[in-house]
NUTORDO-945572 format. One line per 2 residues: number of its first residue (from 1); their letters; for each residue x, y, z of N, C-alpha, C, O. Coordinates in nm, 2 decimals. Layout:
BEGIN
NUM> A> X/Y/Z/X/Y/Z/X/Y/Z/X/Y/Z | ...;
REM end
This chain:
BEGIN
1> MI> 6.33/3.04/-4.88/6.37/2.97/-5.00/6.49/3.05/-5.07/6.58/2.99/-5.12 | 6.48/3.18/-5.08/6.58/3.26/-5.14/6.71/3.25/-5.06/6.82/3.24/-5.11;
3> GE> 6.70/3.24/-4.92/6.81/3.23/-4.84/6.88/3.10/-4.86/7.01/3.09/-4.86 | 6.81/2.99/-4.88/6.87/2.86/-4.91/6.94/2.86/-5.05/7.05/2.80/-5.06;
5> LI> 6.88/2.93/-5.14/6.95/2.94/-5.27/7.08/3.02/-5.27/7.18/2.98/-5.33 | 7.08/3.12/-5.19/7.20/3.20/-5.17/7.31/3.12/-5.10/7.42/3.12/-5.13;
7> SL> 7.27/3.04/-5.00/7.36/2.96/-4.93/7.42/2.85/-5.02/7.53/2.82/-5.01 | 7.33/2.79/-5.10/7.38/2.69/-5.20/7.48/2.76/-5.30/7.58/2.69/-5.33;
9> LI> 7.45/2.88/-5.34/7.54/2.95/-5.43/7.68/2.97/-5.37/7.78/2.96/-5.43 | 7.67/3.01/-5.24/7.80/3.03/-5.17/7.88/2.90/-5.15/8.00/2.90/-5.17;
11> VV> 7.81/2.79/-5.12/7.87/2.66/-5.11/7.93/2.62/-5.24/8.05/2.57/-5.24 | 7.86/2.64/-5.35/7.92/2.60/-5.48/8.04/2.69/-5.52/8.14/2.64/-5.57;
13> LV> 8.03/2.82/-5.49/8.15/2.90/-5.52/8.27/2.87/-5.44/8.38/2.86/-5.49 | 8.25/2.85/-5.31/8.36/2.81/-5.22/8.42/2.67/-5.26/8.54/2.65/-5.27;
15> LG> 8.33/2.58/-5.30/8.37/2.45/-5.34/8.45/2.46/-5.47/8.55/2.39/-5.49 | 8.41/2.54/-5.56/8.48/2.56/-5.69/8.62/2.62/-5.66/8.72/2.58/-5.73;
17> VV> 8.63/2.72/-5.57/8.76/2.78/-5.54/8.85/2.68/-5.48/8.97/2.67/-5.51 | 8.80/2.60/-5.38/8.88/2.50/-5.31/8.92/2.39/-5.41/9.04/2.35/-5.41;
19> LW> 8.83/2.35/-5.50/8.87/2.25/-5.60/8.98/2.30/-5.69/9.07/2.23/-5.72 | 8.97/2.42/-5.74/9.07/2.48/-5.82/9.20/2.49/-5.75/9.31/2.46/-5.81;
21> LL> 9.20/2.53/-5.62/9.33/2.54/-5.55/9.39/2.40/-5.53/9.51/2.39/-5.54 | 9.31/2.30/-5.50/9.36/2.17/-5.48/9.42/2.11/-5.61/9.52/2.05/-5.61;
23> MW> 9.35/2.14/-5.72/9.41/2.09/-5.85/9.54/2.16/-5.88/9.63/2.10/-5.93 | 9.55/2.29/-5.85/9.67/2.36/-5.87/9.78/2.31/-5.79/9.89/2.29/-5.83;
25> AI> 9.75/2.28/-5.66/9.85/2.23/-5.57/9.90/2.09/-5.61/10.02/2.06/-5.60 | 9.81/2.01/-5.66/9.85/1.87/-5.70/9.94/1.89/-5.82/10.03/1.81/-5.83;
27> DM> 9.91/1.98/-5.91/10.00/2.00/-6.03/10.13/2.05/-5.99/10.23/2.02/-6.06 | 10.15/2.12/-5.88/10.27/2.18/-5.84/10.36/2.07/-5.76/10.48/2.09/-5.75;
29> LP> 10.30/1.97/-5.71/10.37/1.87/-5.63/10.46/1.78/-5.73/10.41/1.75/-5.84 | 10.58/1.75/-5.69/10.66/1.67/-5.77/10.63/1.52/-5.76/10.70/1.44/-5.69;
31> ME> 10.52/1.48/-5.82/10.48/1.34/-5.82/10.48/1.28/-5.96/10.48/1.35/-6.06 | 10.48/1.15/-5.96/10.47/1.08/-6.09/10.33/1.09/-6.15/10.24/1.13/-6.08;
33> GP> 10.32/1.06/-6.28/10.19/1.08/-6.35/10.07/1.01/-6.29/9.97/1.07/-6.26 | 10.08/0.88/-6.26/9.97/0.80/-6.21/9.92/0.85/-6.07/9.80/0.85/-6.05;
35> FK> 10.02/0.89/-5.99/9.98/0.94/-5.86/9.90/1.07/-5.87/9.81/1.10/-5.79 | 9.94/1.16/-5.96/9.87/1.28/-5.98/9.73/1.26/-6.02/9.63/1.32/-5.98;
37> QV> 9.71/1.16/-6.11/9.58/1.13/-6.16/9.49/1.08/-6.05/9.37/1.11/-6.04 | 9.54/0.99/-5.97/9.47/0.93/-5.86/9.43/1.04/-5.76/9.32/1.04/-5.71;
39> AK> 9.52/1.13/-5.73/9.50/1.24/-5.64/9.39/1.33/-5.69/9.30/1.38/-5.62 | 9.39/1.36/-5.82/9.29/1.45/-5.88/9.15/1.38/-5.88/9.05/1.44/-5.85;
41> VI> 9.15/1.25/-5.90/9.02/1.18/-5.90/8.96/1.18/-5.76/8.84/1.20/-5.74 | 9.05/1.16/-5.66/9.00/1.16/-5.52/8.94/1.30/-5.48/8.84/1.31/-5.42;
43> VV> 9.01/1.40/-5.52/8.96/1.54/-5.50/8.83/1.56/-5.56/8.74/1.62/-5.50 | 8.81/1.52/-5.69/8.69/1.54/-5.76/8.57/1.46/-5.69/8.46/1.51/-5.68;
45> VI> 8.60/1.34/-5.65/8.50/1.26/-5.59/8.45/1.32/-5.46/8.33/1.32/-5.43 | 8.55/1.37/-5.38/8.51/1.44/-5.25/8.43/1.56/-5.28/8.33/1.59/-5.21;
47> AV> 8.47/1.64/-5.38/8.39/1.76/-5.42/8.25/1.73/-5.46/8.16/1.80/-5.43 | 8.23/1.62/-5.54/8.10/1.58/-5.59/8.02/1.54/-5.47/7.90/1.57/-5.46;
49> LV> 8.08/1.46/-5.37/8.00/1.42/-5.26/7.96/1.54/-5.17/7.84/1.54/-5.12 | 8.04/1.64/-5.16/8.00/1.76/-5.08/7.89/1.83/-5.15/7.80/1.88/-5.09;
51> LI> 7.90/1.84/-5.29/7.79/1.90/-5.36/7.66/1.83/-5.35/7.55/1.89/-5.34 | 7.67/1.70/-5.35/7.54/1.62/-5.34/7.48/1.64/-5.20/7.36/1.65/-5.19;
53> MA> 7.57/1.65/-5.10/7.52/1.67/-4.96/7.45/1.81/-4.95/7.35/1.83/-4.89 | 7.51/1.91/-5.02/7.45/2.04/-5.02/7.32/2.04/-5.09/7.22/2.11/-5.05;
55> LL> 7.31/1.97/-5.20/7.18/1.96/-5.27/7.07/1.88/-5.20/6.95/1.91/-5.21 | 7.11/1.78/-5.12/7.02/1.71/-5.04/6.95/1.79/-4.94/6.84/1.75/-4.89;
57> NF> 7.00/1.90/-4.90/6.94/1.99/-4.80/6.81/2.05/-4.86/6.73/2.10/-4.78 | 6.79/2.04/-4.99/6.67/2.10/-5.05/6.55/2.00/-5.05/6.44/2.04/-5.07;
59> LP> 6.58/1.88/-5.01/6.47/1.78/-5.00/6.38/1.81/-4.89/6.43/1.85/-4.78 | 6.25/1.80/-4.90/6.16/1.83/-4.78/6.18/1.72/-4.68/6.22/1.61/-4.70;
61> VG> 6.16/1.77/-4.55/6.18/1.67/-4.44/6.07/1.57/-4.45/5.96/1.60/-4.47 | 6.11/1.44/-4.43/6.02/1.33/-4.43/6.01/1.27/-4.58/5.93/1.18/-4.60;
63> HH> 6.08/1.33/-4.67/6.07/1.28/-4.81/6.15/1.15/-4.82/6.26/1.15/-4.77 | 6.09/1.05/-4.87/6.16/0.92/-4.89/6.23/0.91/-5.02/6.16/0.92/-5.13;
65> FL> 6.36/0.91/-5.02/6.44/0.91/-5.14/6.42/0.78/-5.22/6.43/0.67/-5.16 | 6.38/0.79/-5.35/6.36/0.68/-5.44/6.25/0.59/-5.39/6.25/0.47/-5.42;
67> GC> 6.15/0.64/-5.32/6.04/0.56/-5.28/6.06/0.46/-5.17/5.98/0.37/-5.15 | 6.18/0.46/-5.11/6.21/0.36/-5.00/6.14/0.40/-4.87/6.16/0.33/-4.77;
REM end
């Protein structure tokens, strides 16, 4: 259990650094305003999906999500 928590912490830290670097890179690109906003939203959505997938690893095997 402790090993899983440490691996989750590493995933969250790496994801945070990658998210920060991508946001910085998007700000440095010479794009118009709306394109920057769309790019940032896409990056955040992908980061949230990766975080959700990392958290789903904590569900016990055979657990039925939302009672389905």
